[in-house]
C-alpha positions in Angstrom: 109.1 109.7 137.5 112.6 109.7 135.9 115.3 107.2 136.3 119.0 107.9 135.6 122.2 106.0 135.2 125.5 107.1 133.7 124.8 108.4 130.2 121.1 107.4 130.5 117.8 109.0 131.2 114.5 107.1 131.4 111.7 109.6 131.3 107.9 109.8 130.9 106.5 109.8 127.4 105.4 113.1 126.0 103.0 113.9 123.1 105.9 115.6 121.4 107.6 112.1 121.1 104.9 110.9 118.6 106.8 111.9 115.4 110.0 110.2 116.7 108.0 107.1 117.6 106.4 107.1 114.1 109.9 107.3 112.5 111.1 104.5 114.8 108.3 102.2 113.8 109.2 102.6 110.2 112.7 101.3 110.9 112.7 97.7 109.5 114.4 96.3 112.6 111.9 97.8 115.0 109.0 96.9 112.7 110.2 93.2 112.5 110.6 92.6 116.2 107.9 95.0 117.5 105.1 94.8 114.9 102.4 97.6 115.1 100.6 96.9 111.8 100.6 98.7 108.5 98.2 101.4 109.6 100.7 103.0 112.0 100.5 106.7 111.3 101.0 109.9 113.3 97.6 109.6 115.0 98.4 106.0 116.0 101.8 107.1 117.3 100.1 109.7 119.4 97.7 107.1 120.8 100.6 104.8 121.5 102.5 107.5 123.4 99.3 108.3 125.4 98.8 104.7 126.2 102.4 104.2 127.3 102.3 107.4 129.4 99.2 106.2 131.3 100.1 103.8 134.1 96.8 104.2 136.0 95.8 100.5 135.5 99.0 99.3 137.3 99.7 96.7 134.6 102.5 98.4 132.9 105.3 101.0 133.3 106.8 102.5 130.2 109.5 105.1 129.8 111.2 106.8 126.9 115.0 106.2 126.7 116.9 109.5 126.2 120.4 111.0 126.6 120.5 113.0 129.8 122.2 115.9 128.0 119.3 116.1 125.4 116.2 114.7 127.2 113.8 115.9 124.5 115.3 113.4 122.0 113.8 110.0 122.3 116.3 107.2 121.6 114.2 104.2 122.5 111.7 102.6 124.9 111.8 100.3 127.9 108.7 98.9 129.5 107.4 96.5 132.0 104.3 94.6 130.9 101.8 92.2 132.5 102.7 93.3 136.0 100.7 91.0 138.3 101.3 89.1 141.5 105.0 90.0 141.8 105.8 89.1 138.2 106.3 91.1 135.0 107.7 91.0 131.5 110.2 93.6 130.1 110.6 94.8 126.6 112.7 97.4 124.8 113.9 98.9 121.5 116.3 101.6 120.4 116.4 103.8 117.3 119.2 102.9 114.8 121.5 105.7 115.9 121.4 104.5 119.5 122.3 100.8 118.8 125.5 99.1 119.7 126.3 101.5 122.5 125.0 99.5 125.5 122.0 101.8 125.8 119.3 99.0 125.7 121.1 96.8 128.3 121.6 99.9 130.6 117.9 100.8 130.3 116.8 97.3 131.0 119.1 97.0 134.0 118.0 100.3 135.4 114.3 99.7 135.1 114.8 96.2 136.5 116.5 97.5 139.6 113.7 100.0 140.1 111.0 97.4 139.6 112.6 95.0 142.2 113.1 97.8 144.7 110.1 100.1 144.3 107.4 97.7 142.9 108.5 94.8 145.0 108.5 92.5 142.0 110.0 89.0 142.4 110.4 87.8 138.8 110.8 89.6 135.4 110.8 87.7 132.2 112.4 88.9 128.9 111.5 87.1 125.6 113.1 87.8 122.2 113.1 86.0 118.9 115.9 83.5 118.6 116.6 85.1 115.2 117.4 88.4 117.0 120.8 87.8 118.5 121.2 91.5 119.4 118.3 91.2 121.9 120.0 88.1 123.3 123.1 90.2 124.0 121.0 92.9 125.7 119.4 90.3 127.9 122.7 88.7 128.9 124.4 92.1 129.6 121.4 93.1 131.7 121.8 90.0 133.9 119.0 88.0 132.5 120.2 84.4 132.1 118.5 82.3 129.4 116.0 79.7 130.8 115.0 78.0 127.6 113.4 78.2 124.2 109.7 78.7 123.6 108.8 77.1 120.3 106.9 79.2 117.7 105.6 81.3 120.6 105.1 84.7 119.0 104.1 86.1 115.6 106.5 88.9 114.5 106.4 91.6 111.8 107.1 89.1 109.0 103.8 87.3 109.9 105.6 84.1 110.9 105.7 82.5 114.3 109.2 82.5 115.7 110.9 80.5 118.4 111.8 82.8 121.4 114.5 82.6 124.0 113.1 83.1 127.5 115.4 84.9 129.9 114.5 85.9 133.5 115.8 87.7 136.6 114.7 87.2 140.1 114.9 89.8 142.9 117.1 87.3 144.7 119.7 87.1 141.8 
């Protein structure tokens, strides 16, 4: 499955994406807000790509974010997690070269539209560390209003528990 929007391609993960994933996970911003642990090497990146490409359990949908003119170049990730009983969570990241271009919010918007229409989801939640204002902007631009703050709800790459903003969209929004 591929999803498109102006200037955006969401495509399945490929084994060939593993080196780019490994490079992305070494970006301090990605490592901080999406911790994978210190032992993240090329084999781990291949396993991560394989896991993300396998939707057979029905609990997640994950797509690589790419430029439609160069689909082989991975620019980020957007994923639905914890899909169950009409609900899910959404997460995303982009490589440094793709930031501040609206790519993350466009990817979140496009996957959200698909999830409401094709998966029949009712509610999708988006959480991010309060200390990550760029993710707050992504959520707001993608139509996810803030619902509240979850105190010390997630341990991030610095090993500390951070407060998180909880945003959500409903199919009826």
